[in-house]
N, C-alpha and C positions, 0 to 999 in steps of 0.2 A: 585807191585804185589798185586792183589786182595786177600783178606783173606776170607777163609771159616770159618764162625762163628760157625757153627755146621755142624755143621760143623764148604735156603737154607735159556723176559717176553712177556708172550704173551698177548698183550692187546686184551681183548674181548674173551680170551680162555674160552670155555664152554664145559661142558660134552656133548659128541656127542651121538646120538642114539645108536651107537655101544657100548659105555661105559655103557649106561643105561641098555642095554640088558645083558652085562656082569655082571653088579651088580645084576640084577634080577635073572639071571641064577645061579650064584654062588657068593653070597655076602661075603663069607669068604674063598677065596682061600688060599692055604698054600704053602710056599716055604721053602725048606730044604737047609740050608747053611752047607756044609761039610767043616769044618776048621781043621787046624793042631792040634787044642786042643779039637776037638770033634764036634758033630753036634748040630745045632740050628735050630728049626722049628719055623717060624713066621706065624701067621694067620693074613691075611689082611682084612680090612674092606672096601669092594668095595661099600657098600651102602653109607657110610659117606665120603669116600675119593676115588671116582671113578677115577679121573684123576691120582692121585698119585699111586693108586693100579695098574692101567693098565700100567703106566710107569715102575714100579718096575717089573711087570710080563714080560714086553717086554725085559728089560735088562736080566732077568733071562733066558727067552726062547732063547735069542740070545747068551747066554753063556758069556756075557760081564763080569760078576763078577768072572768068573773062573780065578784063578791066581792073583786076587787082594788081598790086605792086609788090615788089620785094622791098619791104619797108625797113628791114634791119640787116645790115651788111657789116660783118666783122671779118676783115681780110685774113686773119690767122685763126679763124674759128668756123664760121658758117654763113650762109645767106638764107634769110627767112622771108617768107611771103605767104600769100593766099588768104589774107584776112581784111585788108584795107584797100579802099579805092584810091584814085590818084589825088584826092584831096585829103588823104589819110583819115577818112571816116571809116569806122569799123562796120562791116557788113553783118547782118544777123545770120546766125548759123543754126544748124540742127543740134540736137542734143549731143552732149559729149559721149565719148566711147571708152571702152575698156582699154587700159594700157597693156599692150602686148610686148613689153620690153624684155621678157624672159624667153624670147623665141629663138635665141641662138644667133640672130643677126647682129652685127656689130657696127658701131658708129665710126666707120673708116671713111677716108676721102672718097667722095663720089656717091655715098649712100644718101637716101632720102628718109627722113624720120619725122615724127609728129612733134609739133611744138605744144607746150602746155603751161599751166600755172604750176604752183608748188603742189597742188592736189594731183596725185598720180593719175586719176581717171578723168582728167579735165580737157583732153584734146578734142578739138572739133574740126575746124577746117585748116588752120594754119600748119605749115610744114617748113622744114628747113633741109638744106643740102649741105652736108659736111664738105668743107673745102680742104681740111686736113684730117688726119686721124684724131679722133676725140675719145679715147678709151675711158675717160672719166664719166662720159655720158652712159656707159654701159653698167655703171655701178649705181647702187641705191643712194644717190646723193641728194635728191630732192623729194621730200615727202615719202622717203623710204622706197623709192623706185628710180629706175633709169629712164631713158628715152627710147621709144619704140621705133626701130628701123623697120621699114616695110618694102624697101626696094633699092634700086641703084640706077645711076645715070648710065645709059648705054650709048647715047649719042649726044654730042654737044657739051662735053666737059670743057671745051675751049670757051664756050659761051658762059658757063658757070664761072670760069676764071675771069672773064670780062666783067661780069657782075661783081665778083669779088674785088676787082681792082678799081671799081667806080668810086670817084670822090664822094665823101659823106660829110654830113653836117648835123648839128643839133636841131631838134624840132621842139617847139613849145608844146606840141601835142603829146610828145613822149618825154616829158620832164624827167630828168635824172638818168635817162638811158645813154647819154653821151652822144658822140658824133657817129651815129650809126645809120642815119637816114640818107639815102642817095641824093646828091645835089640835083641831078637830073633823074627824074622818075624812071625806074626800070619796070615797065608794064608787062604783065602777062596778057597779051592780046587775046589769046584763046588757049584753052586746055581741052584736048580731044582724045578720047580713047581711040587707038589705032589698031589695025589688024582685025583678027577674028573676034576679039573681045569687044569690038565696037558695037556689035549687035546684041551681045549678051546682056539681058536686063535693061535694054535701052529705055524702056518706058515704065518699068515696074515701080519706080519711085516718083513719077512725075507729079502725082497729086499730093505728095507729102509736104506739109507746111514747114516753114523754117521756124526754129526756136528763137525766143527773144535773145538779144545779145548782152543782157545785163551781166551775165556771169561769164561772158566770153573772155579768154585770156588777153592780157595786154602786154606790150613789149616792155622789157625791163632788164634786170641784172642777169649776168651770166650764171650758169649753174655752178 
């Protein structure tokens, strides 16, 4: 079983004119995560992470994150979610994206970044929020690459800390991962693009099919 390290390829993947326009039109779109412990608002950086930002917005617009959980919580590290339902079944995702880890954004407390396997360009839907400064994630520690930050929490850091403090346990579905799964599920009830960006590209990806989940990242060891 492949392991999701934070959790995360498309050879030749490059920012398209469409993404460039999105970045120029609204460089800091926001997404509101309504969770069972409160709301979190993240502000994305489309100028520095255009591919990752558009990917996250697409999943949010498609309501992919609705009903997923924060399945991996490490109180002195990060909280990770966006890939599993409340029964810890993995959801099928779109194709993986280019790793934008060299964009100048750092894995400091309150930032949001993409989770992936040991393969640098394997991120799909799962993300994590740093609850402490994690400078090692900015280094080429896994597969010769770091972890791509694409935004930051601007509201609800107290909620992030509530999730961080939630009791955790082992799960047979994540053998070897340790006590990282919340005892009481922390559910993302909805993820919605808010503000002006809510209307940008609201339907442009609605017909795109999801990719098979066979190569999707799994939770596992720390970087």
